[in-house]
N, C-alpha and C positions, 0 to 999 in steps of 0.2 A: 643564477640570480645575483643581485648586488650583494656586497659584503654586509654582514650584520653590524649593528651598533652595539658594542659590548661595554658594560660597566662592571669593573672588577674592584671589589673592596676587600682589602686585607692589610693588617697592620705591618706585615712584612712584604709589602708590594714590591720593594726593590729587588727582593730575592726571586721574584717571578718575572723578571725582565725578559728572560729567554723565552718563556711561554708567550708573553705579549708580542715579542718580535715575530714569533712563529705565526701567531694569529694575523698580524699585520701583513705578513708575506702572503697569507692566504686571501688577502683582500678585505679583511675586517677592520673596523675602526674601534680602538680600545681606549676608554677613559678610565682613570683610576682614582681611588681615594684610600687613605690608610686608617680611617676611623669612622665610627658610626655617625657622628654629628655632621662631618663634612659630606658624607654620603647622602644624608637626608637633604642637606642644603642643595646639593647638585641635582637631586631628583625633583626638587621643586621647580627648577628652571628647564631641565632637559629630559627628553624621552630616550629610551633605549629599547633594543629588541630583546635583550637578555641581560641578567645580572648574576655575577658570581660573588657570593657573600661568605666571608670567613665566619665560621660559627663562634670561635673563641678569640675575641679581641679584648685588649685592656679597656676598661670603662664599660661602655655598653657593648654587649656581645651581639653577634648576628641574630640570634634568636630574640633578643630584647627589642629589636627594631623592625621585625617582620610586620607587625600590625601597622606601624607607621608607614612602611613602604607600601603596603596594600591600600592604605588610605590615599596616598599620593598617586600611586600607579597600580590600580587594581588588576589590570591585564598583564602586567610585566611578569614574565617567567623568572623566578628566583631559584638559582641553584646553590644550595648550601655546600660550602667546602669545609670539611671537618676531619680532625684526626680521630674523633671519637666514633667507634664502631658499635657503641652500646645501642641496643634496640630501642630503649626508651627515648634516647636522644633523637633517633631517627623518627620515631613516632611523634615526638613533640614538634620536630621540624615540619613534617608533612601535615600534621594537624594544624599548624600555624599558617599554612598556606604556601609552603615551599613546594615548588614544582618538581624538584629533583635534588640529589646530593651526590657529591663525589668525595672519595676518601683520600686524604693526604698520605704520602707524597703524591702530588698531582702529576700526571703525565699528559703530554699534548693530545694524545688520542682520546683520553677521557673528556677533555674540554671540547674537542672537535665534535665528538659524538653528541654531547649535550647541546651544542649549537644546532647540529643537524636535526636532533630530536625535537627541540622546542622552537626553533626559528625557521628552519628550512623544510621541516617535515611535510607541510601541506604542499609546497612546491614540488618536492621530490615525489610525493605520492601522485600528484597530478601528472607530472612528466612520465612516470612509470605507467600509470593507468592509461594515459593517452597512447603511449607507445604500444602497450599490450593490445588495446582495442584496434589500433591501426593494423597490427599483425593479424588479429582475429577477423577483421572486416571482410576480407576476401573469402575466408573459409565459411563464415556465417552466411555470406551472400550465396555461396554455392549450396549450402544446406537449404536455404530458402527456395532456391530454384529447383532443387531436387526433391522437395517435400512431396510425398505421394500418399501418405496415410495419416490418419488422425494422430497416431503416436509421433510421427515426424513433426507435425505441427505443434504438438505439446512441447517437444524439445526445442524447437525454434523459438516459441514464445518465451519459454523459461530463460533462454540465453539472451533474448532481447531485453527482457526485464532486468536480468542480472547486470548487463552492461549499462543500461540506462541508470540504474541505481548506483553502480560503481563509479561511473563518470560524474554523476551528481555529487557523490560523497567526496570525490577528489577535488571538487570545486573548480574543475577545468571546464571552460565554456567553449573551447575550440571545437569540440566534437559534438556539440548539441545539435546542430543542423544535420550532421552526418547520421547520427543515430535516429533522428526524427525521420529522415528520408528513408533509412533502411527499414524502419517500422512501417512506413507507408508502402514501400515496395512489397514487404511481406504481406500486408493486408490486401493488396491488390491481387496477389497470387492466391492468398487464402480464400478470397471471395470466389475465385474460379473453382477452387477445390470444393467449397460448400455447394456451389451450383451443381457440380457433378455428383456429389456423394450424399447430400442431405436427405433427399427423398428416399433413397435406398435404405438409410438407417431407420426410417419411420415405418417400413413395412412390418406387418405383424410377425412374420416368420423369420426375420433377419437374425442371424446368429453372431455376427461380428459388427459391433458399433461401439462408439464411446459410451461411457456411463453418463446418463442424462438425469434430469431432475426427478422423473417419475421412477427411477431405479433406486434412489437413495435409501428410503426406509427399508425396503425389502433386502437390499444387498448389505447395508451397513448396520442397521439397527436390529433387525430380527435375529441375526446370529448372536448378538450380545444379550438381548433380552431373553432369548430362549435358554441361555445359560444362567439366567437369574441376575445378570449384572445390571447395575444402575448406570444410566447413561444420560448425558445432556447434549442437546443440539442447540448451538447458538447460531442462528441465521442472521448475518449482518447484511441487510438489503443493499445491493449495489456495490459490494466490496470487490475490488480488483486485486489481482496477484501482487502488483506493486504496492498497494496499500497494506495488504497483509504483511509483506516483507518489512514495511515501515513500523507496523505494530508489534511484530514478532519479538524484538529484543525486550520490550516491556513485559509481554506475556510470559516469556521464558524465564523471568525472575521467579515466577510462581508455578508454572507448569512446563513440562518438557514436551517438545514437539516430537511425538513418536513417529509420525509420518506426515509428509507434505506431498499431496497428490494434486492432479488436475482433473476436475470433472467438467462436464459441458452443460451449458444452458441449452435452451431450445428456441426456435423461432415462433413468434417474435420474442426477442430478448427483453421481455417486459414483465413486470410483477404479476399482472393479471393472469398471464399464461404460465410462466415458469414456476411461480410459487404455488399456485393452485395445483399444478401437476406434481410438484415436489411432495405436497402433503396428501394428495389423493392417491398417489402411485398410479396415475392414469394420465393419458394425454388429454388436452383440453376438449377434443372431440368426444372422447369417452366419457368425460365428466358431464358434458352437455347432454349426452344421450342417457346415461345412467341416472344422473341426478340433475335434471333440468332446473329444479327449484334452487340449486346452489350454483348455477352458472348464469352470468349476465354477459351478453355480447357488448362489444365496444360502444354500440349506439344506444344501449339501454341505460336508464337512470339507476343510480345506486352504487354502493361500494362494491368493487369487483373482487375484493379479497376478504370479505367479512365472514366466510364460512370455512376458513382453514382448519380450525379445530374440529369442526364437524366432519370434514373430509378425512382428516387424520384418523378419527375414531371409526369412520366407515371402512377405511383401509385395514385397520386392525381387525375389525369384525369380519370382513371378507376373507381375511387370511387366518381366521380362528385364533387370534392372539389375544389373550386376556392380560393386557398390560395397562397398569394404572398410569394415566398421563396427566401431567401438569403443563398447561400451555399458557404463555403470557405474550402479549404483543406490546412493545414499548414504542410509543409514538413521540414521547418527549421526556425531558429529564425528570420531571415529577413522577411520571409512571415508572421510570427506572429505579428511582429511590424507593417507591412503594413496593416494587418487586423484592428488593433487598430487605426491606423491613419485614416483609411477610415470608421470608425465605424458608422458615421452618415448615410452613404448609406445603411449599413447592417441593421441598426435599423428601416429603413423604411418598412421592411418586417414583415409580421405576424409570419412567421416561420423562425427562424434563425438556421442554422446548420453549425457547425464548427468541422471539423475532425482534431485532433491533432495526428501526427504520432510519437511524440518524444519517448514515452516509447518503442514502437516497434523498433525504430531506435537504442535506447540505448541497447536493448537486442541483436541486430545484431552487434553493435559496440563492445559489451562485448565479443562476439564470435571472432571477427576478430582482435581486438586490445589488445595487451598484457597489456598495461597500464590500460585500462578500466577494464579488467578482474581482475587485481590486486587491483584496487580501489573498485570493487564490487565482492569480492571473496566468499561471501556467501549470504544467503537470507537477513540477516539484513543489510549488506552493500549495497545490491542492492536497498533495500527500501530507505536507507539513500541517495544514489545517486539520486534516483528519486525525493526525497524531496528537495535536494539541487537545482536540475534543476528547479523544480516548483517554489520555492521561488524567483527565479530571472528570471522567464519566462514571455513572453507576455501573456500567458494563465492566470496567476494570475491577470495581469492588466485587461484582458478582463472580468474576473469574477467581479472585482471591478466595472467596467463600467456597467455590467448587474445588479449588486446590486443597483447602483445609479439610474438606469433607471427603477427599480422595475419590472424586467422581470423574470417570473418563468423559472427555468432552470433545465434541466435533465443532469446529468453526467452518462454516461454509456460507454460500449465498445463492441467490436465484439467478442473477445476471450481473454483468458489469456495465461499464459505460465507456464512451469514446468521445474525445473532443472533436466537435464538428467544425468544418470551415468552408465547405463547398456546397452551394445551394443548387438544387435541381428543380426546375419548374414542373409542377404536376397539376393536372386538371381533373376534377372529379365532381360528382353530384353532391347534393346537400347531405346525403347520408354517409359520405366518405369520412373515415376516422381522422382524427386530428393529430395523431402522433407524428413527430418529425422524422423518425427513422423507419417507419413502416406505414403503409396505408392498407385499409381493407375497404373495398367498394366496387361499384359497377362502372363500366365504361371509362376506366382510368386512362388518362393520356400522360405519357412520361417518356424520357429517353431510355429506350429498352436496353441499350448496351451498358447502362450504368446501374441497373437494379437487378435483383433476383426476383423473378416473377413466379408465383405459384398460382396457376389458374384453377387447379382442383384442390381446394383447401384440405379435403379429407385425406389426400395423399400425404399431407404433412401433419396429420393428427389434429387438424384445426377445424373448428366449427365456422360456419359462415352465416351472416345475418340474412342473406338472400341467396336464392339458387344460383344466380349468375355472378356473385361476388368473387373477386380474386384478391390475393395479397401481393404487395410488392415490398421489398426490403432494400434499403440503401446499403452501400458497401463503403468500407474504409471510413473516411471522414466526411462523406456527403450527407446532406439532409434535404428534405422535401419542402418546397415553399409554393404557395399559390400565386398566380400572376397578379391578382389584385393586391395592391399595397405591397408589392414584392420587395422593394428596397428597404422599407421600414422593417419588414419581417426578417429579412436577411441580416440586417445590421443588429437587430435585437438578439437573434439567436446564434450568430457566428461566435465561435470560440467558447461555446458552452458545452457542458458534458451531458450527453443524451444517451438513451439506450432504446433498443427495439430492432436494430438492424444487424448486419453481418460485419463483425470485426473480431480480431483476436481478443481484444479487451472486453468485449461484450459476451462472447461465447465460451471462452476458456476461464474456468473459475477455480479459485483456491479451495481445496478440500483438505482440511487440517485435522489431524488426530492429536489431542493433547492428553497427557497423563500427568497426574500430580507428582511433584518431586518427593 
C-alpha cells in the first residue's frame, strides 16, 4: 500500500529526526509540530492517517488536547508517546480516546508496529486472508467433489461459511465472486447427494441418518428434563449458520457456547412442515394421520402453524413425560417486550419454548419492500441487518435474563433460506401450491433435470392433498415461475431470500447449546 500520512507532535521534535528519516525511507510522509496549539491549527486544515502525540509538553499537554483533536478529526488514530508508565495515566489516555501508546525512549520498531496496527492492519488482513483462501480453494474444491456422506457435507458447509465470513471481515472484495461460485458448485453437487439419499433417510426402520426436526425434543430435551433440569429452547425462524455466527459474539457476552452443531431441516424446507414436525416429534404425514384436526394442507385456508403448543404437549403425553411447559410465539417487537415483562410466569416452567419469527419476517419484508431490499442488497448486508435488529431486540434482553437465571438454552431453527436468481418455468393446475422453491400438485410440467421430484409423497413423510399429487423441489438458487406474466414475476422475486427447496443454506441448520457464564 502507499505510505501513511503521519503527524508527529513533540516539544523535542528535533531529537526525533532519526526516527522521522527512518519513516520517510519506508515511504511514509511525516509532518511535525512542537506544541499543542500549532498541532490543533494544522489539524484544522490537513488530514492524516495517524498521529503520534507527546503526553508531557510545556503548556498544554497531550492529554489536555485529546478532546479537541477528536472534535476536529474523530476517526484519527492517536498514539500517545509517554515516559510515564503509571497505570492511571494509561487509563486516562485510553479513556480520553487515545488509540494506543508507546513508552519513551521510542525505538523505530515501536513506531512501525503502531502504523501497521492502526493504518495498515485492514490491508494486511485482507492480503493475508485472500492469500490463505487462495491456498485453501483447491483443497476445499476437492472436499466438495469427494463429499459422500451427510457428515462430509456438514464439514463442507461449515468451511464455506467460515471463508465467506472471513473474507467479508477482511474487507477484501477480490474473492467475492470466487467464494460465491464455489458455494454454487457445492450446492449443485449437494442437490445430487440429496436426490440419492433423502428418501432413504425417511424410511421408518433407517438406523443412520442426520438429526432432523422431529428428533430434537426426544434426543435433546428429554435427557435433560428427565434429570430435572430446567431448559429453554429459542427457535429463531429462518436462521442460517452465517447469521448465527454474526450474532454469536453478542450472545457470548452473556452465555458461553457449550456446543455448536449442525442439524438438518426436512423437505419442504418450509415452516408449515419443518416446525410442526419439530414440535410434534413426527413427520408431517404422521401428524396428518394421527391428528388430522391439527394439520392443514397447502391448499387449505387457515394458519398452518397455529397448533405447535398443542403438538408439543401431545408429544410429551405420548412419551409419558410430565413436564410443565411454557410456550410463547413472538411475531413482533411488542410481543417480545410482553414476554420479557411476564418472564416470572414463564420461568415457573421446566421447559421454556420461545419462537421468534423476526428473521423470517425480515426475509419476506425484503421481498415486498423496496427500502428493505436496498438496505440488504446482498448476503453481507442481510447479515448486518439481522445483527442490527438483534442488538436492539427483546430477544437479546431475554437471553440476558436466561443467563442471569442460569438456564441452559438451545438456539436453533426450522429451516434456512437461499438467495434465488434463476427462474424455471412450471405449469400446473389451479390447485398447485404457490411456493417459489417447491410445488405440490397434479400434472406438473417442469424441467426434470433441474428439480428433485418426489412422486410418492408418503415415501418422504409428506401428506398429499390428492391421490395423484407429487412434490417438486428446486435446487441451488433456482425458483419456479408460471409462464403467464413471467417477466414481471421473475424481476419481482429475483435476488430475494426464499426457502422450501434443496440447498445447503436451507437444509443445514445451526444447533447451539448455551450455558450461562
